[in-house]
C-alpha positions as CSV (number, residue, x, y, z in Angstrom):
1,M,268.0,63.9,112.2
2,N,266.2,65.7,115.1
3,I,262.7,64.3,115.5
4,L,260.0,65.7,117.7
5,M,257.1,63.5,118.8
6,A,254.0,65.4,120.0
7,L,251.2,63.5,121.7
8,P,248.8,63.9,124.6
9,H,250.1,61.2,126.9
10,F,253.4,59.4,127.2
11,Y,255.1,56.8,129.3
12,P,254.3,55.9,132.1
13,H,250.7,57.0,131.4
14,A,250.4,55.2,128.1
15,G,248.3,52.9,125.9
16,G,249.3,51.1,122.8
17,A,250.0,54.1,120.6
18,E,252.1,55.7,123.3
19,Y,254.1,52.5,124.0
20,Q,254.8,52.1,120.2
21,A,256.0,55.8,120.2
22,L,258.4,55.0,123.0
23,R,259.7,51.9,121.3
24,L,260.2,53.7,118.0
25,G,261.8,56.6,119.8
26,R,264.3,54.3,121.5
27,E,265.1,52.6,118.2
28,F,265.6,55.9,116.4
29,V,268.1,56.9,119.1
30,R,269.9,53.6,118.8
31,Q,270.2,54.2,115.1
32,G,271.9,57.5,115.7
33,H,269.1,60.1,115.7
34,K,267.9,62.6,118.4
35,V,264.3,62.2,119.6
36,T,262.3,64.6,121.8
37,V,258.8,64.1,123.1
38,I,256.5,66.9,124.0
39,T,253.4,65.9,126.0
40,R,251.0,67.1,128.7
41,T,252.1,68.1,132.2
42,I,251.3,65.4,134.8
43,R,251.3,66.1,138.5
44,G,254.0,64.1,140.3
45,L,256.2,63.7,137.2
46,P,259.1,65.9,136.3
47,S,258.7,68.5,133.5
48,R,261.9,67.3,131.9
49,D,262.9,63.6,131.7
50,A,264.9,61.1,129.7
51,I,263.9,57.6,129.0
52,D,266.5,55.4,127.3
53,G,267.9,58.4,125.4
54,V,264.5,59.9,124.5
55,I,264.2,63.4,125.9
56,V,260.7,64.1,127.4
57,F,259.2,67.5,128.0
58,R,255.9,67.5,130.0
59,G,254.8,71.0,129.2
60,I,251.5,71.0,127.3
61,Q,248.8,72.6,129.5
62,A,245.1,72.7,128.9
63,V,242.0,73.9,130.7
64,E,240.0,70.8,131.7
65,R,236.6,72.2,130.8
66,P,234.3,71.3,127.8
67,G,234.8,73.7,125.0
68,L,238.1,75.0,126.3
69,F,240.3,71.9,126.5
70,T,240.9,71.5,122.8
71,I,241.7,75.2,122.0
72,T,243.9,75.7,125.0
73,Y,245.8,72.5,124.3
74,I,246.4,73.5,120.7
75,F,247.7,76.9,121.6
76,S,249.9,75.6,124.4
77,L,251.6,73.1,122.1
78,L,251.8,75.7,119.3
79,A,253.7,78.1,121.7
80,F,256.2,75.3,122.4
81,L,256.7,74.5,118.8
82,L,257.3,78.1,117.8
83,R,259.7,78.7,120.7
84,Y,261.9,75.7,120.0
85,R,261.5,75.6,116.2
86,R,265.2,75.6,115.6
87,N,265.7,72.4,117.5
88,F,263.8,70.0,115.2
89,D,263.9,68.8,111.6
90,L,260.5,67.0,111.6
91,I,257.4,66.6,113.8
92,L,255.7,63.3,114.2
93,T,252.3,63.0,115.8
94,P,251.8,59.3,116.8
95,L,248.0,60.0,116.8
96,L,245.9,62.1,114.5
97,A,244.8,64.5,117.2
98,Q,245.1,68.1,118.5
99,D,248.8,67.8,118.3
100,T,248.6,67.4,114.6
101,V,246.7,70.6,114.3
102,S,249.3,72.5,116.4
103,A,252.1,71.1,114.2
104,V,250.4,72.1,111.0
105,L,249.7,75.6,112.3
106,A,253.4,75.9,113.3
107,R,254.6,74.7,109.9
108,R,253.0,77.8,108.3
109,I,255.7,79.8,110.2
110,T,258.5,77.4,110.7
111,G,258.4,75.2,107.5
112,I,259.0,72.1,109.6
113,P,257.3,69.1,107.9
114,V,254.6,67.2,109.8
115,V,253.9,63.5,109.7
116,A,250.7,62.1,111.3
117,R,250.6,58.5,112.2
118,L,247.1,57.2,112.7
119,A,246.7,54.8,115.7
120,C,243.2,53.3,115.1
121,G,240.7,52.5,112.4
122,G,237.1,51.4,112.3
123,E,234.5,52.5,114.7
124,Y,237.1,54.0,117.1
125,S,239.3,55.5,114.4
126,D,241.3,58.7,114.8
127,L,239.3,60.3,112.0
128,R,236.0,59.5,113.6
129,R,237.2,60.8,117.0
130,L,238.3,64.1,115.6
131,R,235.1,64.6,113.7
132,G,233.2,64.2,117.0
133,M,235.1,67.0,118.8
134,I,233.9,70.5,119.3
135,F,235.0,72.4,116.2
136,G,235.6,68.9,114.8
137,K,235.2,69.7,111.1
138,R,237.7,72.6,111.2
139,I,240.1,70.6,113.4
140,L,240.1,67.6,111.1
141,S,240.5,69.7,107.9
142,T,243.6,71.3,109.5
143,A,245.1,68.0,110.6
144,L,244.6,66.6,107.2
145,N,247.0,69.2,105.8
146,S,250.0,67.3,107.2
147,D,252.8,66.6,104.8
148,G,252.7,62.9,105.2
149,F,250.6,60.2,106.8
150,I,251.6,56.8,108.2
151,A,249.0,54.1,107.9
152,I,249.7,51.1,110.2
153,S,247.0,49.0,108.5
154,D,245.2,48.6,105.2
155,Q,242.0,49.7,106.9
156,I,243.6,53.0,107.9
157,H,245.1,53.5,104.5
158,H,241.7,53.2,102.9
159,E,240.1,55.5,105.5
160,L,242.7,58.2,104.6
161,L,242.0,57.8,100.9
162,D,238.2,58.1,101.6
163,A,239.0,61.3,103.6
164,G,240.5,62.8,100.5
165,I,244.2,62.3,101.2
166,E,246.2,61.8,98.0
167,K,247.9,58.4,97.8
168,D,251.3,60.0,97.4
169,R,251.0,61.5,100.9
170,I,250.4,58.1,102.5
171,V,253.0,55.5,103.4
172,S,252.1,52.1,104.9
173,I,254.3,51.1,107.8
174,P,253.0,48.7,110.5
175,N,253.8,48.7,114.2
176,G,257.0,47.0,115.2
177,V,257.8,44.5,118.0
178,D,261.1,43.8,119.7
179,T,261.5,40.2,118.6
180,A,264.6,39.8,120.7
181,L,262.6,40.6,123.9
182,Y,259.4,38.9,123.0
183,V,260.6,35.3,122.4
184,P,259.0,31.9,123.1
185,C,259.5,30.2,126.4
186,N,260.6,26.5,126.6
187,D,259.2,26.0,130.1
188,R,255.9,27.8,130.7
189,R,255.2,25.9,133.9
190,R,258.4,27.1,135.5
191,Q,257.7,30.6,134.3
192,R,254.4,30.6,136.0
193,E,256.0,29.5,139.2
194,R,258.4,32.4,139.0
195,L,255.5,34.8,138.8
196,G,253.6,33.2,141.7
197,L,251.0,31.6,139.4
198,D,249.7,28.1,139.6
199,P,252.0,26.1,137.3
200,N,249.4,23.4,136.7
201,R,246.7,25.6,135.3
202,R,246.3,26.3,131.6
203,T,246.7,30.1,131.3
204,V,245.0,32.5,129.0
205,V,246.2,36.1,128.8
206,F,244.2,39.2,127.8
207,M,246.4,42.4,127.6
208,G,245.0,45.8,126.9
209,R,243.2,48.9,128.2
210,L,240.1,48.0,130.2
211,E,237.9,50.2,128.1
212,L,234.8,49.6,126.0
213,Q,236.8,49.3,122.8
214,K,238.7,46.3,124.0
215,G,235.6,44.1,124.4
216,A,236.7,42.5,127.6
217,E,233.1,41.9,128.8
218,Y,232.6,39.4,125.9
219,L,235.6,37.5,127.1
220,L,234.3,37.3,130.7
221,K,230.9,36.2,129.4
222,A,232.6,33.4,127.4
223,W,234.6,32.2,130.4
224,P,231.9,30.1,132.1
225,E,231.6,27.9,129.0
226,V,235.4,27.7,128.7
227,Q,235.5,26.6,132.4
228,A,232.9,23.9,131.8
229,T,235.1,22.2,129.3
230,V,238.5,23.2,130.6
231,P,238.1,23.4,134.4
232,D,241.8,24.0,135.0
233,A,241.9,27.2,132.8
234,M,242.9,30.5,134.4
235,L,242.4,33.9,132.8
236,L,244.9,36.8,133.4
237,M,243.5,40.3,132.7
238,I,246.5,42.6,132.2
239,G,245.8,46.3,132.0
240,E,244.0,49.2,133.6
241,G,241.1,51.4,132.6
242,H,237.8,53.0,133.6
243,R,236.0,49.7,133.3
244,R,238.1,47.7,135.7
245,A,235.7,47.9,138.6
246,S,232.7,47.0,136.5
247,L,234.5,44.1,134.9
248,E,235.6,42.8,138.3
249,K,232.0,43.0,139.4
250,M,230.9,41.1,136.3
251,A,233.4,38.3,137.0
252,T,231.9,38.0,140.5
253,E,228.3,37.9,139.2
254,L,229.3,35.3,136.6
255,G,230.8,33.1,139.3
256,I,234.2,33.1,137.7
257,A,236.1,35.5,140.0
258,K,238.3,32.8,141.5
259,D,239.6,31.8,138.1
260,V,240.1,35.4,136.7
261,R,242.9,37.5,138.0
262,F,243.0,41.3,137.3
263,L,246.7,42.2,137.5
264,G,246.6,45.8,136.4
265,V,249.6,47.1,134.4
266,V,252.6,44.8,134.6
267,S,256.2,45.5,133.6
268,P,257.8,43.8,131.9
269,S,254.9,42.3,130.1
270,N,257.0,39.7,128.2
271,V,257.4,37.4,131.2
272,Y,253.6,37.0,131.5
273,L,253.2,36.2,127.9
274,Q,256.0,33.6,128.3
275,A,254.0,32.1,131.2
276,A,250.8,31.8,129.0
277,D,249.4,29.0,126.9
278,L,247.1,31.2,124.8
279,F,246.5,34.9,124.1
280,V,243.0,36.5,123.4
281,L,242.1,39.8,121.9
282,P,238.3,40.5,121.8
283,S,238.7,44.2,120.9
284,L,236.1,45.8,118.6
285,A,238.5,48.0,116.7
286,E,242.3,48.4,116.5
287,G,244.9,50.3,114.6
288,M,247.4,47.4,114.9
289,S,247.5,45.8,118.3
290,N,250.9,45.9,120.0
291,A,249.8,43.2,122.4
292,L,248.8,40.9,119.6
293,L,252.2,41.3,117.9
294,E,254.0,40.7,121.2
295,A,252.0,37.5,121.8
296,M,252.7,36.3,118.3
297,A,256.4,37.0,118.7
298,T,256.3,35.1,121.9
299,G,255.0,32.1,120.0
300,L,251.5,32.0,121.5
301,P,248.5,30.7,119.6
302,C,246.1,33.7,119.5
303,V,242.4,34.2,119.2
304,A,241.3,37.6,117.9
305,V,238.1,39.3,116.8
306,R,237.7,39.9,113.1
307,N,238.3,43.6,112.3
308,G,240.2,45.5,109.7
309,S,243.5,45.4,111.6
310,N,243.5,41.9,113.0
311,E,242.5,40.4,109.6
312,G,245.7,41.9,108.2
313,I,247.8,40.1,110.8
314,I,246.1,36.8,111.4
315,S,245.3,34.3,108.7
316,D,242.5,32.3,110.2
317,G,243.6,28.7,111.0
318,V,247.2,29.4,109.8
319,N,248.8,31.6,112.5
320,G,245.8,32.2,114.8
321,L,242.0,32.0,114.9
322,L,239.6,34.8,114.1
323,V,236.1,35.1,115.5
324,S,233.2,37.4,114.9
325,P,232.9,40.4,117.3
326,R,230.5,40.7,120.2
327,N,229.8,37.0,120.3
328,E,230.9,35.2,123.5
329,A,229.7,31.8,122.2
330,V,232.1,31.7,119.2
331,L,234.8,33.2,121.3
332,A,234.5,30.4,123.9
333,K,234.5,27.8,121.2
334,A,237.7,29.1,119.7
335,L,239.4,29.2,123.1
336,I,238.3,25.7,123.9
337,T,239.4,24.4,120.5
338,I,243.0,25.6,121.0
339,M,243.2,24.5,124.7
340,T,242.0,20.9,123.8
341,D,244.1,20.4,120.7
342,S,247.8,20.5,121.5
343,A,248.8,19.9,117.9
344,L,246.8,22.9,116.7
345,S,248.1,25.0,119.6
346,G,251.7,24.2,118.8
347,R,251.3,24.8,115.1
348,L,249.5,28.1,115.5
349,G,252.2,29.3,118.0
350,R,255.1,28.4,115.7
351,E,253.5,30.1,112.7
352,A,252.7,33.2,114.8
353,R,256.3,33.5,115.8
354,T,257.7,33.1,112.3
355,F,255.2,35.6,110.9
356,A,255.9,38.3,113.6
357,A,259.6,37.9,113.4
358,S,259.7,38.2,109.6
359,R,257.2,41.0,109.2
360,Y,257.2,43.2,112.3
361,N,260.8,43.4,113.5
362,L,261.2,46.7,115.3
363,T,264.6,47.5,113.9
364,A,263.4,47.1,110.3
365,I,260.2,49.1,111.0
366,A,262.2,52.0,112.4
367,K,264.4,52.1,109.3
368,E,261.3,52.3,107.1
369,H,260.2,55.4,109.2
370,L,263.5,57.0,108.9
371,L,263.8,56.5,105.2
372,F,260.3,58.1,104.8
373,Y,261.3,61.0,106.9
374,A,264.6,61.5,105.0
375,K,262.9,61.5,101.7
376,L,260.2,63.9,102.9
377,L,262.9,66.3,104.2
378,S,264.8,66.1,100.9
379,G,261.7,66.6,98.8
380,T,262.3,63.3,97.0
381,W,259.3,61.4,98.5
382,A,256.6,62.6,96.1
383,A,259.0,62.2,93.2
384,N,259.8,58.7,94.3
385,K,256.1,57.9,94.5
386,E,255.3,59.3,91.1
387,G,258.2,57.4,89.6
């Protein structure tokens, strides 16, 4: 099968949806399929590249001006899809975005089926973002004419149904995690030494984009209370984003800067998770957090905010703790509870690893995708659903 992925950004300029696309692409290649990615041009990066067998074209161009960006992006990608239409069997858009619109328009000429995979639900959902664009109503109505939709969470599944998508056009397939790479570490202290961290400090990791959606400011506001009870605690902030400077300033103003380290993007990320004692995800909305799945696969006890996605992964008190959003007091209490109760910490970590390995193994998740694509191409998907 020749699969084309179309999305605005791709590795190395990537967030959760883009990293998941790369991991799926590599796994598709490993399982014997051809994968090509078409994405935006980026100054300083080659127009053609290959990453672990995934072919990457950086050729989408758009005018960076309000009112012009969306339309120029759509037609630039459309031109590519029409020019190379004989090279692909199926188009996957790992976000419901302008790329989906271009793919649906191209299908009218090429007949190549389009699958849209939604990356986020809730207040930062793909659907809400498209509605808010210039020409949003028309763009969204076109994108919703995709042949199939992949919902990575129950929340997104329900949002698609509410948007008028028939249930036989939706398949639920979660994100996947490489459970052979993200594995528990038997000696976290030694791992901290290897990374130049203080081995004697209990280490909490946040990993994600430093943007408003991720709720990092609530974590920083919670940290003084955490420090008051657990003075040896250290917080690692892993990731980049527009809010990094303001968050660093907040840490200084709160008097916690010496105990909070902003590390930027790290690679590989698994070694930092293996050095940690606890993972925290204060985000306000998710599709399905890759970082959370990776932390769970690493065997870390996790604290996450209640939202439609996280509640589908974490059973409160069983394989992690859930807290209410935008509430630094309850967030601090949950962090302190885990750091001061070694029996609870160990049990949550073991349950998290077992759950992630059994439900989100990347190899199995990729096979689910490929089975869906094959049935869609053969015309048997709808018949299968009806039966």
